[in-house]
N, C-alpha and C positions, 0 to 999 in steps of 0.2 A: 436256424429258428429262431425269433424269437422267442425269447420267454416270459421276458421283464416284464410285463403287461399285465401277463396272468396272477402277479406275484402279486400286485397292486387288486388281482380279480378275487382274493381268496374271500377278503372281507364277505362279497357279496356270494359267497360259495355255498353259505349256507339259507338265503333266500330262493337259491339257481334248485337247489335240494328241496325244497317246499313246494317251490312252481313247478315242479320236475310235482313230484304227488298231485295236487290240487289239477294239476291240467289230468292225469289219465282221469282221477275220481269224475271233475265234469264229462271226460268224455262215453264213460262207463254208465255212468246212471245219464246221458243226454240217449248215449249209443248211437254217439254219430261222431265225423270226425274233431276232432279241435283245435283249428290253428292257432298260436298266441305268441309274442315276441316275450322271450325270455328280459325280463326287469335286467337295467341296468346296463343293457347288452347290446347297443343298438340294429336293427338289421337281422337281429340272426332272430331265430324262431324256430319252434319247437309242436312237430304236428302228430299230435297223436291221434291212433283208431279205436275204437270203442274193442279190438280185441284184444286193445290194453299196448302193443306197439306203437312209439316212438322214435319222430326221425328230425333229424338237426337241418336247416334250410338258412340259407342265408338271402336274403330279397335287398337288392342294390340299380343299381342304375348303371348299364354299360358304359365307359368311357369313350366310347367309339360315337354310340347316338346317344344316347341318353334316356334310351328305354329301360324300362324297369325290364328288373329278370331276375329268378329266384333258380338258386346254385341247388341242390342237395347236399347236406354236408357227406351222411350217415345217420344208423340206426342209431338208439341211446343205449350203449352196454355200461351200467354202473362201474362192472369190471372190469370193462379194458386199461389195456397198458400199453404203453410202446406211442411212436411218434403217431400224431395225428394225418392221415391220407383222406382223401377227397375216399368215399364209398363206405370204407373201415366203419366197423363199431367206434365209437366214441363216448368217452369218461364223459361227465361236467366238463373234468377241466380241459379233455382233448378238446373237444368243443370249440371250447371256449381262443384254445391259443388259433384255432383254423381260422376263425372270428377273426383274429388278430391278423393272421397274415391274409387274410381276403382285404382287410383294409386298410394293410399294411402296400398291398397293390396296386389299390385301387388309386391312395394316395398318390403313389407312381404315372398313376391311368394306362393299369393294364391289366385285364381284365381276367379275376379271380376260375373263372371260365377253363382257364389253361391250365391248373392241379388237373381236373381229371381225366382218370384213364383214360378214357374216348375223345382229350381235345386232339384238333385241325396239329399240324407242323408248327402253323405257326405260333397259335396260342399261346402252344408249349415251350417254341423258342423264348417267347418273348416272358414265360413266368421263369423259364432253367436263367436270362441271364437278367434279374430280376437279383435285386445288392436284401443280403437277412443285414447289413448293418444298419446301427440307431440311425435315429431323425435328428434333423438340427434340433429339432426342440427337446429334444430329452438331450441333448449332448448338451446344449447350452444351461440348462435347467440343471444339471449336473455339477458342471466348471461352476458356477454359483454358486451352490450348494457349497464345493469343494474349493474353495478361490483356494489360489497357489498361494505362495508364502512371496511378495515383493523385499526383494535385501535382505532375508532370512526374516520376517516377520509379516504378521498375519494384519491385512489390509483392513480399513475402519471395514462401518457398516453403509457408512453413508458412499464406503465408491463402492462399491457391491449394486450401490443402489443403481449408481451413476452409470456402472459398467450395465450392470441386468439393462436400464434402462432405454441404454446404446442395440440392445439384441434386441431390446422386444418383451423384458417380462419386469416383471417387478414380485416384492415379496408376498405373499400368500396371506398372512396371519397365519399360519397353520407348517412356517419351519419350510416349507417348500416357495417357490415359485409362481403364476400363473401370465399369460398373456399379456399385453398392454393394447392388440390392438398396431399398433408402429411397432418402429425398429429393424433390424435385419428379417423378422420376426414375419413377418403381415407379409416381407416378399418367397420367406424360402419355407415358409409353414407346410410341414410338412411331409419334408424332401427330406429322404438320404443323404449322413456326409460322408460315408464312405461305406466300399464296402466290403465284405465282410472278410477278405483278405490283405483289409487295410489302404485298399486304391482310391485317391480321392474321388471323391461324383461329384464335388463345389471346388473353382478353380479360381482362380484372380481374376478373369474374365466375369463370371459372374460376382465375385465381391466388385469389381469395382463400376459394373453396370447397377450395382445396389446406387453402393456412394455414388455415382453420378446424379442420382434423386435428390441427395441432401442437403443440406447450405452447405459453405465450405470452411464451415468450423466446425458442425458437427459430423463432414462426412471425414474432418480427419481425427476427432476423435474416436469415431467410430470403428476406425482402422486400425486404428492403436487396438481400443477390443480386442477387433477379427485376432489381430498377430496375434496377443496373449490365449487366448482360445484356442487357437487354430496350434502354437507352442503344445498348452498345457495337453490336449488333444494328440498333438501326434509321443506327448512321455507318457501317458495313459494309455495305449498301444491303440485306442477307435483308430487311428491312424497312420501312414508309415511315414508320410512326412506332413512338416505342414506346411499346406498350398498356400496359405494368407505369409507367409514369414519373408519373402520378397514385394510387399504391396511396396504403394510410394505414394508420398501425400504426393493430391494432383493439384492442392489451394493452396493458395499462401496467404500465409495468413498475417494481418498487420498488429503490429501494438495497439491496443488502442492509448487514448491521450484523455478521457471526461474525467473530468474532474466536473465539482462543485463551488458553483459562486456563492460570496456571503447570502445572498437573496434570497438562492436556493435549499442551501441551510436552513434558513431561517424559516423558508415554505415548507419545508419538511417537517419542524419543530412546531409548527406554527398547526400545522395538517394531523400531527400524529395518534391523539387521539387517545382512544382503549382501540383501537385497529394491532393486536400480536407483533405482526410486516412492520409494522411504521416502528411500534419499539425496539424491534430486533435491527433493523437500517440502523436508527440512532444507535444500539448498544455499537455497531459496528463501527463509525463513523468516530464515536466518545473516545474507543478502546480500541482502533485498528487492527480488529479481528480477524480473521477470516470466516466469512458466510455461513461456513460452514457448520463452524465449530462453536459461531455465536444460538443457530439456530441446536443446535445439540446440546448446546447445555444445560446442565446439571444442578439444581438449588444447592444437590450437596457439595458442590464443587467450589461454592459463593459462602466469602466468609467478611459481611457484612459487616462483623465490628474490625476484626483485622483492614478487612476492606480491600481482600485479596478473593484473586479466581484464580483456580487449577487449573489450566487445563492439563490429560489426565494423557498422557501419552500413545495411551490408543485410540486416543480418540483425533491426534496429529495427523499433519501434513504429510509433506514432505521431510517434513524435522519429525525424532525420535527421540523428544526428552519432556520429560514435565517441563509445562512450561506458564512461571508466573506472569500474572497480572494486573498495575496496581489499578486497583477502581478508584478514579477521579471522584470528585462533586458531582462534576455532569452526568458518570456511567452510573453512579449513586444513590440520583435524582427518576433513572430511569428504572433502578433494581426494586426501587424502596415502594414504589407504580406500579410491580408488576401485581396479579392477584395470587392467590395460593391456592390454588383446588385438590391440591390434595395430587395432582402429578410430579411425577419425578424430576421432570425436565422446567427449566427458569420459564420459558417462555413457549405454550404451546396454541393451541385453535381451544376456542369458545368448545369445555362441555368434553374436549376429546384427549384421552391421557399418552398424550405422541406428539414427537416434536415437529416443529414448521417443514413447512418443508416447499423447496428450491422453485417453484411455479411461474411462468410468465403471467399464471393474469393475476398471481396477487399481486408486486411486483410492476408490474403496470397500473396497478389500481392507484398504488402508492404514489408515483411518479404523476398521475393525471391530476390529483388533489393539489399535490405542488406546479405543477403544469398549469390552474388553471388559478391559483392564487393570483399567478406571477403572467397573467392574460401570456400563455406563449404555444405556441403550438410544436411541441419536440418533432412529429413526423415530418414538421414539410422544411423541419433543418437541417442545415448539409450537417457530419458525421464530426464528431471532435477531431483538433488537427494539435499537433505541440503549438502553432501558432497560436491556435482557439481554440482550449480545450475546454469549454465552459457551454456547447453549443450537443444539442439532440439529447436523444436519450439514456439515460444513466441505468447502471445495473448495480447490482447488490458491493459487484467486490467495485466501481470505478469511487466505490463513498469508503474502502479500505486505500483507494487510493491518493483521496481527497487526505483521510487523514495522515498520510506519510508526505503528498507533498507542505499538509501545511505546520507539519513539526520541521518540518526540515529550512522553508521561510521563520519559523522561528530564531532559526539560527541552533536547532540541537543539534549537535555533533551525530553523521550519518550511521556509523555501526551502533549508537546507540539506538538512533530510530526504527534500524534493524533490529537487534533487544529486542526494543520493544512488539514491533511486527510479527517474530519467532520468526528468521529466518537464519536456516543456516548458517553456524560461523564456516567461516572461507579459508584455505592452505592450510597454516600451518595452528592456529588459531581455534581450529578442530580439534589440536593433543592437546593445545600446552592452554591457553586460555579457559581458564575454571570456573573464574568470576561469575554469582549470577544475574548484576547490573541490577539488585532489584530495588537499591536506593534511585540508580540514574534511568530508568524503568519510572519509577513512582512523580518523578520528578519531571519527564518531560511530560508525561501524562495527563500531570496539571498544573504544568503551563500551557496544553493542547487545551485545555478545558477552563481555563479562561477564557480561550482565544473563541470555546466555540460560546460563552456566556456572557462574552458583549458584543458577538455578532445574533445574539436571539435574543438580546434584552431591548 
């Protein structure tokens, strides 16, 4: 039987004990039976008789027809011990364990009345066949809290958040995770992941059914998250075999070709104003860094006097080393205009001590202002192609692509551009090339800054 929920309920047991005493006092004073819901445990009731006897009951709606019903759990005995059973004496903790078992069965659309000693054979068989394994909700939260190392290194918090979003969870601000109402959990909440013996209950077919409801790119990303979760669950022995190990991508991804034209760059500059997201976009464009690294940049990482920004390896994406980003005149111009409200983050929402988040509606607002200035309707335009990369709505990452393309157009050597972007060195260069390229990167970004200044002039 699942006892983990009781660990979370122990904090409420003191209140539970006080509730028992108050119910007893009320029944004996009024000299009539009193049935009251137990605080913090929906559906759990305590019936107190004037004689002083007290009995737990669980009220719910039957899965078969939705009709309300009551299941008597057993009499209260604070000294009771052992495995909780319907009809036997129950301590408060045992009653809570039975309450959780009832809720677990209902999540699987099984009537908990099948636990009664006198239940019919069909009901008993349904309960006997029910699994005692943890739910997807529980395991997703544990997985994100104990996120596995990737290539021997801890992943960035932003990676955990991104994976959590795909699974349907977000940080609750208290060190744990809460449902978003989207993602995989929207479809699987309350379902058990595996039986107590490790037999998977969720299959590839169940995963494909959910992935088919998603946009192509989102489906591919979520597929990767499911495979990683399944591997973790198998390693932790929550399941005997990863049911998602052989999932195959069902959607072809075509590489994006979108870059911004000079007119769009100028319009972005003109419409930046006080919008922190527009400022972040301009910083992506002027430094050629990853959107996530700009959004999570901290003031302590920047040295304006030396015109340098050190992106620490703990926040790096694919590469795992501190990354020096020389700050050009254009980048320093943006940084100098950022308000310092005491937040550790370089750019943060007004009056909020947290980094920016990559929600689509903030980007769409920035893109829309640019479209209005240019009199364009991006939604009516064809998707960008290699032959015409200037059409359709653009994303934060397209700004980085624009910077890379622009620097190459200035004649800057490809390997220097890759150093600016922070791409990992390839082949033997990963072992033998230890040059920091600081001077070359500064020169490259200075050239790019001059080009941007000419565009917006």
